ROLUMFI-624113 format. One record per residue: residue in one letter; y negated, z negated, x negated of N, C-alpha, C, O in turn. Coordinates in nm, 2 decimals, always signed. Layout:
% ROLUMFI-624113
   r      nyy      nzz      nxx     cayy     cazz     caxx      cyy      czz      cxx      oyy      ozz      oxx
   A        Y        Z        X        Y        Z        X        Y        Z        X        Y        Z        X
...
END
This chain:
% ROLUMFI-624113
   r      nyy      nzz      nxx     cayy     cazz     caxx      cyy      czz      cxx      oyy      ozz      oxx
   X    +0.72    -1.80    -1.59    +0.64    -1.77    -1.47    +0.72    -1.68    -1.38    +0.80    -1.59    -1.42
   X    +0.70    -1.69    -1.25    +0.78    -1.62    -1.15    +0.71    -1.48    -1.12    +0.58    -1.48    -1.11
   X    +0.79    -1.38    -1.12    +0.73    -1.24    -1.09    +0.74    -1.22    -0.94    +0.84    -1.19    -0.88
   X    +0.62    -1.24    -0.87    +0.62    -1.24    -0.73    +0.66    -1.10    -0.68    +0.72    -1.09    -0.57
   X    +0.62    -1.00    -0.75    +0.65    -0.86    -0.70    +0.80    -0.83    -0.69    +0.84    -0.74    -0.62
   X    +0.88    -0.91    -0.75    +1.03    -0.89    -0.75    +1.10    -0.98    -0.64    +1.22    -0.97    -0.63
   X    +1.02    -1.06    -0.57    +1.08    -1.15    -0.47    +1.13    -1.06    -0.35    +1.07    -0.96    -0.32
   X    +1.24    -1.11    -0.29    +1.30    -1.03    -0.18    +1.21    -1.03    -0.05    +1.24    -0.94    +0.03
   X    +1.12    -1.11    -0.04    +1.03    -1.11    +0.08    +0.90    -1.03    +0.06    +0.83    -1.01    +0.16
   X    +0.88    -0.98    -0.06    +0.76    -0.89    -0.08    +0.81    -0.75    -0.05    +0.90    -0.70    -0.11
   X    +0.74    -0.68    +0.04    +0.77    -0.55    +0.08    +0.74    -0.45    -0.03    +0.67    -0.48    -0.13
   X    +0.80    -0.33    -0.02    +0.79    -0.22    -0.12    +0.64    -0.17    -0.12    +0.59    -0.14    -0.01
   X    +0.58    -0.16    -0.23    +0.44    -0.11    -0.25    +0.45    +0.01    -0.33    +0.50    +0.01    -0.45
   X    +0.40    +0.12    -0.28    +0.40    +0.25    -0.35    +0.26    +0.32    -0.35    +0.20    +0.32    -0.25
   X    +0.22    +0.36    -0.47    +0.09    +0.44    -0.48    +0.11    +0.58    -0.43    +0.21    +0.65    -0.47
   X    +0.03    +0.62    -0.34    +0.03    +0.76    -0.29    -0.04    +0.85    -0.40    -0.17    +0.84    -0.40
   X    +0.03    +0.92    -0.48    -0.02    +0.99    -0.59    -0.08    +1.13    -0.55    -0.17    +1.18    -0.61
   X    -0.02    +1.19    -0.44    -0.06    +1.32    -0.40    -0.18    +1.32    -0.31    -0.17    +1.26    -0.20
   X    -0.29    +1.38    -0.34    -0.41    +1.38    -0.26    -0.38    +1.44    -0.12    -0.44    +1.40    -0.02
   X    -0.28    +1.53    -0.11    -0.25    +1.59    +0.02    -0.19    +1.49    +0.11    -0.21    +1.48    +0.23
   X    -0.10    +1.40    +0.05    -0.04    +1.29    +0.13    -0.14    +1.19    +0.18    -0.13    +1.15    +0.29
   X    -0.24    +1.16    +0.10    -0.35    +1.07    +0.14    -0.42    +1.13    +0.25    -0.45    +1.06    +0.35
   X    -0.46    +1.26    +0.24    -0.53    +1.33    +0.35    -0.45    +1.33    +0.48    -0.51    +1.31    +0.59
   X    -0.32    +1.35    +0.47    -0.23    +1.34    +0.59    -0.24    +1.21    +0.66    -0.25    +1.20    +0.78
   X    -0.24    +1.10    +0.58    -0.24    +0.97    +0.64    -0.38    +0.95    +0.71    -0.38    +0.89    +0.82
   X    -0.48    +0.98    +0.64    -0.62    +0.97    +0.70    -0.64    +1.04    +0.83    -0.70    +1.00    +0.92
   X    -0.58    +1.17    +0.83    -0.59    +1.25    +0.95    -0.51    +1.19    +1.06    -0.55    +1.19    +1.18
   X    -0.39    +1.14    +1.03    -0.30    +1.08    +1.13    -0.36    +0.97    +1.20    -0.35    +0.95    +1.32
   X    -0.43    +0.88    +1.12    -0.49    +0.76    +1.18    -0.64    +0.79    +1.22    -0.70    +0.70    +1.27
   X    -0.69    +0.90    +1.19    -0.83    +0.94    +1.22    -0.93    +0.84    +1.16    -1.01    +0.79    +1.23
   X    -0.91    +0.81    +1.03    -1.00    +0.71    +0.96    -1.05    +0.77    +0.83    -0.99    +0.87    +0.78
   X    -1.15    +0.71    +0.78    -1.20    +0.74    +0.65    -1.12    +0.65    +0.55    -1.07    +0.55    +0.59
   X    -1.12    +0.69    +0.42    -1.05    +0.61    +0.32    -1.10    +0.46    +0.32    -1.03    +0.37    +0.30
   X    -1.23    +0.45    +0.33    -1.30    +0.32    +0.32    -1.27    +0.23    +0.45    -1.30    +0.11    +0.44
   X    -1.22    +0.29    +0.55    -1.18    +0.21    +0.67    -1.04    +0.15    +0.67    -1.01    +0.07    +0.76
   X    -0.97    +0.19    +0.57    -0.83    +0.13    +0.56    -0.84    -0.02    +0.52    -0.94    -0.06    +0.45
   X    -0.75    -0.10    +0.56    -0.75    -0.24    +0.51    -0.74    -0.24    +0.36    -0.69    -0.15    +0.30
   X    -0.79    -0.34    +0.30    -0.81    -0.35    +0.15    -0.70    -0.44    +0.09    -0.64    -0.53    +0.15
   X    -0.67    -0.41    -0.04    -0.58    -0.49    -0.12    -0.64    -0.50    -0.26    -0.68    -0.39    -0.31
   X    -0.65    -0.62    -0.31    -0.71    -0.63    -0.44    -0.62    -0.58    -0.55    -0.50    -0.59    -0.55
   X    -0.68    -0.52    -0.65    -0.61    -0.46    -0.77    -0.53    -0.57    -0.84    -0.42    -0.54    -0.89
   X    -0.57    -0.69    -0.84    -0.50    -0.80    -0.91    -0.40    -0.87    -0.82    -0.35    -0.97    -0.86
   X    -0.38    -0.82    -0.70    -0.27    -0.88    -0.61    -0.14    -0.88    -0.68    -0.10    -0.77    -0.74
   X    -0.07    -0.99    -0.68    +0.06    -0.99    -0.76    +0.16    -0.89    -0.71    +0.25    -0.85    -0.79
   X    +0.15    -0.84    -0.59    +0.25    -0.74    -0.54    +0.23    -0.61    -0.61    +0.32    -0.52    -0.61
   X    +0.11    -0.59    -0.67    +0.08    -0.46    -0.74    +0.10    -0.47    -0.89    +0.08    -0.37    -0.96
   X    +0.16    -0.58    -0.93    +0.18    -0.60    -1.08    +0.25    -0.48    -1.14    +0.22    -0.44    -1.25
   X    +0.36    -0.43    -1.08    +0.45    -0.33    -1.14    +0.41    -0.19    -1.11    +0.48    -0.10    -1.13
   X    +0.29    -0.17    -1.04    +0.25    -0.04    -1.01    +0.14    +0.00    -1.10    +0.08    -0.08    -1.17
   X    +0.11    +0.13    -1.10    -0.01    +0.18    -1.18    -0.13    +0.21    -1.09    -0.21    +0.30    -1.11
   X    -0.14    +0.12    -0.99    -0.25    +0.14    -0.89    -0.39    +0.11    -0.96    -0.40    +0.02    -1.04
   X    -0.48    +0.19    -0.92    -0.62    +0.18    -0.97    -0.71    +0.17    -0.85    -0.68    +0.21    -0.74
   X    -0.83    +0.12    -0.87    -0.93    +0.11    -0.77    -0.95    +0.25    -0.70    -0.97    +0.34    -0.77
   X    -0.95    +0.25    -0.57    -0.96    +0.38    -0.50    -0.83    +0.44    -0.46    -0.83    +0.53    -0.37
   X    -0.72    +0.39    -0.51    -0.59    +0.45    -0.47    -0.55    +0.39    -0.33    -0.60    +0.29    -0.29
   X    -0.46    +0.47    -0.27    -0.41    +0.42    -0.14    -0.26    +0.38    -0.16    -0.18    +0.45    -0.23
   X    -0.23    +0.26    -0.11    -0.10    +0.21    -0.13    -0.02    +0.21    +0.00    -0.08    +0.18    +0.11
   X    +0.11    +0.26    +0.00    +0.19    +0.26    +0.11    +0.28    +0.14    +0.10    +0.35    +0.12    +0.00
   X    +0.28    +0.06    +0.21    +0.37    -0.06    +0.21    +0.47    -0.05    +0.32    +0.43    -0.03    +0.44
   X    +0.60    -0.06    +0.29    +0.71    -0.05    +0.38    +0.77    -0.19    +0.40    +0.82    -0.24    +0.31
   X    +0.75    -0.24    +0.53    +0.80    -0.37    +0.56    +0.92    -0.36    +0.66    +0.93    -0.26    +0.74
   X    +1.01    -0.45    +0.65    +1.11    -0.46    +0.76    +1.05    -0.51    +0.89    +0.96    -0.59    +0.89
   X    +1.10    -0.45    +1.00    +1.05    -0.49    +1.13    +1.16    -0.51    +1.22    +1.26    -0.44    +1.23
   X    +1.15    -0.61    +1.31    +1.25    -0.64    +1.41    +1.25    -0.54    +1.52    +1.35    -0.51    +1.58
   X    +1.14    -0.48    +1.55    +1.13    -0.38    +1.66    +1.14    -0.24    +1.62    +1.19    -0.16    +1.70
   X    +1.10    -0.20    +1.50    +1.11    -0.06    +1.46    +1.19    -0.03    +1.33    +1.18    +0.07    +1.28
   X    +1.27    -0.13    +1.29    +1.35    -0.12    +1.17    +1.26    -0.13    +1.04    +1.28    -0.22    +0.96
   X    +1.16    -0.04    +1.04    +1.06    -0.04    +0.92    +0.92    -0.01    +0.98    +0.91    +0.07    +1.07
   X    +0.83    -0.08    +0.92    +0.69    -0.06    +0.96    +0.62    -0.01    +0.83    +0.63    -0.08    +0.72
   X    +0.54    +0.09    +0.84    +0.47    +0.15    +0.73    +0.32    +0.12    +0.75    +0.26    +0.16    +0.85
   X    +0.25    +0.06    +0.65    +0.11    +0.04    +0.65    +0.05    +0.09    +0.53    +0.11    +0.11    +0.43
   X    -0.08    +0.11    +0.53    -0.16    +0.16    +0.41    -0.27    +0.07    +0.38    -0.34    +0.01    +0.47
   X    -0.30    +0.06    +0.25    -0.41    -0.02    +0.20    -0.49    +0.05    +0.09    -0.43    +0.13    +0.02
   X    -0.62    +0.03    +0.09    -0.70    +0.08    -0.02    -0.72    -0.02    -0.13    -0.75    -0.14    -0.10
   X    -0.70    +0.02    -0.25    -0.71    -0.07    -0.36    -0.86    -0.09    -0.40    -0.93    +0.01    -0.42
   X    -0.90    -0.22    -0.40    -1.04    -0.25    -0.44    -1.04    -0.35    -0.56    -0.93    -0.40    -0.59
   X    -1.15    -0.36    -0.62    -1.16    -0.45    -0.73    -1.16    -0.59    -0.68    -1.17    -0.69    -0.76
END
């Protein structure tokens, strides 16, 4: 079976472990945690992470205009 999370087109997914960092992100975007876009816990990109429901995931993608684009997702069941 192919490990999708290791494919070169899948961006880096990191769990934000520090509550202070999560609060910084929420304040920066002026949103509640539940207003973040969602990602399912069983998403293949999260296979190698220890993400649990309620965690915030930081996704770093390559971008043609800004070199890197950072987005955040809330893990849901």
